[in-house]
Structures are given as C-alpha cells and as structure tokens.
C-alpha positions in Angstrom: 58.8 -19.4 -44.4 58.0 -19.2 -40.7 60.3 -17.1 -38.5 59.5 -15.9 -35.0 60.5 -12.3 -35.7 58.2 -11.8 -38.6 55.4 -13.6 -36.7 55.7 -11.3 -33.7 56.0 -8.2 -35.9 52.8 -9.2 -37.8 50.9 -9.8 -34.5 52.1 -6.6 -32.8 51.4 -4.4 -35.8 48.1 -6.0 -36.6 46.7 -6.2 -33.1 47.7 -2.8 -31.9 47.2 -0.6 -35.1 43.5 0.2 -34.4 43.3 -0.3 -30.7 43.9 2.7 -28.4 47.1 1.2 -27.1 49.8 2.5 -29.5 51.3 0.3 -32.2 54.5 2.3 -32.5 55.0 2.1 -28.7 54.7 -1.7 -28.8 57.1 -1.9 -31.7 59.7 0.2 -29.8 59.1 -2.3 -26.9 59.8 -5.3 -29.2 63.0 -3.7 -30.4 64.1 -3.1 -26.8 63.3 -6.6 -25.6 64.9 -8.5 -28.5 68.2 -8.6 -30.3 66.7 -9.0 -33.7 68.0 -7.1 -36.6 65.7 -4.5 -38.2 63.2 -6.3 -40.4 63.7 -3.8 -43.2 61.6 -1.3 -45.1 60.0 -3.9 -47.3 58.5 -5.7 -44.3 57.3 -2.4 -42.9 55.4 -1.8 -46.2 54.0 -5.3 -46.1 52.6 -5.2 -42.6 51.1 -1.8 -43.1 49.4 -3.0 -46.3 48.0 -6.0 -44.3 46.5 -3.7 -41.7 45.2 -1.3 -44.4 43.4 -4.2 -46.1 41.9 -5.3 -42.8 40.3 -1.9 -42.0 39.1 -1.5 -45.6 37.3 -4.9 -45.4 35.8 -4.1 -42.0 34.6 -0.6 -43.0 33.6 -1.6 -46.6 30.0 -0.4 -46.2 31.2 3.1 -45.0 33.8 3.3 -47.7 31.4 2.3 -50.4 29.0 5.0 -49.3 31.8 7.6 -49.3 33.0 6.6 -52.8 29.5 6.4 -54.2 28.8 10.0 -53.1 32.2 11.2 -54.4 31.8 9.7 -57.9 28.2 10.7 -58.2 29.2 14.2 -57.1 26.5 14.1 -54.3 28.3 16.6 -52.0 26.3 17.9 -49.1 27.0 20.5 -46.5 28.2 17.8 -44.1 29.9 15.4 -46.5 31.7 12.7 -44.6 34.6 12.5 -47.1 35.3 16.2 -46.6 35.4 15.6 -42.8 38.0 12.9 -43.2 40.1 15.2 -45.4 39.8 18.1 -42.9 40.7 15.8 -40.0 43.8 14.5 -41.9 45.3 17.9 -42.8 46.8 18.8 -39.4 48.7 15.5 -39.0 50.0 15.7 -42.6 51.2 19.3 -42.2 52.8 18.9 -38.8 54.2 15.5 -39.6 56.1 16.9 -42.6 58.1 19.1 -40.2 58.5 17.0 -37.1 58.6 13.4 -38.2 62.4 13.1 -38.4 62.8 14.9 -35.0 60.4 12.4 -33.4 62.3 9.5 -34.9 65.6 10.7 -33.7 64.9 12.0 -30.2 61.6 10.6 -28.9 61.6 6.9 -29.8 62.6 6.0 -26.3 61.1 3.4 -24.0 60.7 6.0 -21.2 58.8 8.3 -23.5 56.5 5.3 -24.5 55.9 4.5 -20.8 55.0 8.1 -19.7 52.9 8.6 -22.8 51.0 5.4 -22.2 49.9 6.5 -18.7 49.2 10.1 -19.6 47.1 9.4 -22.6 45.3 6.6 -20.9 44.3 9.1 -18.2 43.0 11.5 -20.9 41.0 8.7 -22.6 39.5 7.8 -19.2 38.4 11.4 -18.6 37.0 11.7 -22.2 35.2 8.3 -22.0 33.4 9.2 -18.8 32.6 12.8 -19.7 28.9 13.3 -19.2 27.7 15.3 -22.3 25.4 14.8 -25.2 26.1 11.6 -27.2 25.9 11.8 -31.0 26.8 9.9 -34.2 29.9 10.7 -36.3 27.6 11.3 -39.2 26.4 14.5 -37.4 29.9 15.8 -37.0 30.6 19.3 -38.1 33.7 20.4 -40.0 35.0 22.2 -37.0 34.7 19.1 -34.9 36.5 17.1 -37.6 39.3 19.6 -37.5 39.6 19.4 -33.7 39.9 15.6 -33.9 42.6 16.2 -36.5 44.5 18.4 -34.0 44.2 15.5 -31.5 45.7 13.2 -34.2 48.8 15.3 -34.3 49.6 14.0 -30.7 50.0 10.6 -32.2 53.5 11.5 -33.3 54.5 11.1 -29.7 55.6 7.4 -29.2 53.2 5.7 -27.0 50.3 8.2 -27.5 48.5 5.9 -30.0 46.9 7.4 -33.1 43.7 5.5 -32.4 43.8 6.5 -28.8 44.1 10.2 -29.3 41.5 10.4 -32.1 39.0 8.4 -30.0 39.8 10.6 -27.1 39.1 13.8 -29.2 35.9 12.3 -30.5 34.7 11.3 -27.0 35.5 14.8 -25.6 33.3 16.2 -28.4 30.4 13.9 -27.3 30.4 11.2 -30.0 29.4 7.7 -28.9 32.0 5.0 -28.5 31.2 3.2 -31.8 31.2 6.5 -33.8 34.5 7.5 -32.2 36.1 4.2 -33.1 34.7 4.1 -36.7 35.8 7.7 -37.4 39.3 6.9 -35.9 39.6 3.9 -38.3 38.4 5.9 -41.3 41.1 8.5 -40.5 43.7 5.7 -40.3 43.2 4.9 -44.0 44.8 8.1 -45.5 47.5 8.0 -42.8 48.4 4.4 -43.5 48.4 5.2 -47.3 50.7 8.2 -46.8 53.0 6.0 -44.7 53.0 3.4 -47.4 53.9 5.9 -50.1 56.7 7.5 -48.0 58.1 4.1 -46.9 58.0 2.8 -50.5 59.8 5.9 -51.7 62.5 5.4 -49.1 62.7 1.7 -50.1 63.3 2.7 -53.8 66.1 5.0 -53.0 67.7 2.8 -50.2 70.5 0.3 -50.7 68.3 -2.5 -49.3 68.7 -5.5 -51.5 68.1 -8.4 -49.1 64.4 -8.6 -49.5 62.8 -11.8 -48.3 59.5 -11.8 -50.1 58.1 -14.9 -48.3 58.9 -13.7 -44.8 57.5 -10.2 -45.5 54.3 -11.7 -47.1 54.0 -14.0 -44.0 54.2 -11.0 -41.7 51.6 -9.1 -43.8 49.2 -12.0 -43.6 49.6 -12.3 -39.9 49.1 -8.5 -39.6 45.9 -8.7 -41.7 44.4 -11.5 -39.7 45.2 -10.0 -36.3 44.1 -6.5 -37.3 40.7 -7.9 -38.4 40.4 -9.8 -35.2 41.4 -6.9 -33.0 38.9 -4.5 -34.7 36.0 -7.0 -34.2 37.0 -7.5 -30.6 37.2 -3.8 -29.8 33.9 -3.0 -31.4 32.2 -5.8 -29.5 33.7 -4.6 -26.2 32.8 -0.9 -26.6 29.3 -1.6 -27.8 28.6 -3.2 -24.4 31.2 -1.6 -22.1 33.6 1.3 -21.9 37.3 1.7 -23.0 38.4 0.8 -19.5 40.0 -2.5 -20.4 42.4 -0.6 -22.8 42.9 2.2 -20.3 43.9 -0.2 -17.5 46.2 -2.2 -19.9 48.0 1.1 -20.9 48.4 2.2 -17.3 49.8 -1.2 -16.2 52.1 -1.3 -19.2 53.4 2.2 -18.6 54.2 1.6 -14.9 55.9 -1.7 -15.7 58.1 0.0 -18.3 58.9 2.8 -15.9 59.8 0.3 -13.2 62.3 -1.6 -15.4 63.6 1.2 -17.6 63.3 4.4 -15.6 
C-alpha cells in the first residue's frame, strides 16, 4: 500500500493546508520537482477529506457551539455562523468566474515564488501593526466581509488561503490565535465546496483507475500531518509571532526565483 508519491502528497497537503505558507503553491512545486503522473481526482478528494476531518476535530468545541446555536435558533446580532457565511461569500462568487483562468494561466512556479515573498511581506506588516487587539468573537459583520475579500486573494498560487485570511484579521486588530481560528473555521466551507466540485468532476470524468488503498493511505497521512501542523502553529503563535512562517516563505520564494526565474 505504501508508495512515496502518495506519502509525499499526503504530507504536503496536510502540513501546508492550515499554515500561512500555501498548500497549492507547494503542490505546484512538487509537480515541478518530480516526474510523477497526476495522482488523480479521487486522491485529491481523499486528502482534502483528511484535512477537513483534522480541522473539525481540532475545532470541535467551536463547531459544537456554532451548531448548537443554529439548531436551537439562538441567533444574535453578532452570530458567529453568520460571520463565517459572510466571509465565505466573496471567495465563492469570485471563484466561480476566475477559477478556470487561474488553473490555466497562473499555476506557474514563478507566480508561486513572487506570491510567496509578496504575501509574506504583507503578513509581516499586519502581524506587527500596532493597533487594538481583540477576539474574533467580537468581530463585526463588516470585518468578516473584509476578511472574505482577503480570502479572494488565495486564488493566486502561492498566496495561501490561511495566510491571506490571517493577514486580513491581523490588519483588523484581531489577536494571533483568533486570526488563526477564524481562518481555520473559514477553511471548512471552502474545503467542503472543493470536495463537492471535485467529486462532481470525478463522477463525469473517464477516470477508472482508482487505487482505493493508495488514496486512503494519502488521506490518513494528510489527516495526521494536518492535525500536527495545526497544533504546532497554535503553540508557536501563542508564544511568538508569525515570523517563522514569514521567513520560510521569503527564503522559499527567493530560492524558487533563483532556480526558475
């Protein structure tokens, strides 16, 4: 059941999905550095399901509270579920029109390199911006929408969905833990939408060579590494800044520019 390609895909997807370092950018890098054939849509669905399960388990207390309020109809003026919906709308609407264009013209290693450096710089500015610090529970609907606008930037390969949403939240004055938690909560509907779309593509595609065991193996690896990466990130930012991720992105970007520019 073990195969290096599926092991690497699981690690890359799981470890980078929720860190502000761009999972799509790293997957583009893997495809550039290897001669592996595409792993197929079924494996894409599997690894995304693995990361989705990881974030649901980590945020289970937050999700339980959201669902409890929803099913008990305890809506308030600052209902957190509504904030998540508001912040998700811009990416869904814009993504519907530009996703194919991005896939065709911007999935390039040079784009990943430049985006990695540029958005690392933005995160650095946001993370060291001296303004009032508050919790995401005190977020307004307007602030949620602004973070949603930032999330649209994640369609640029190398920008990082986690990175741009955390950047937006930090610019608005939310503490590091709150920025990361809200970013991960926003990932749930995005990953679900990706799963649905990829599953639909899978059903209408001619792909018949599905290796269930290899895909399941990749999903398990993605789940484990995603859970580990979330815990590592939260421990780091509760004590320090996002600098370690910023430095990594800058170094990665310049290395890629040096070899591929």
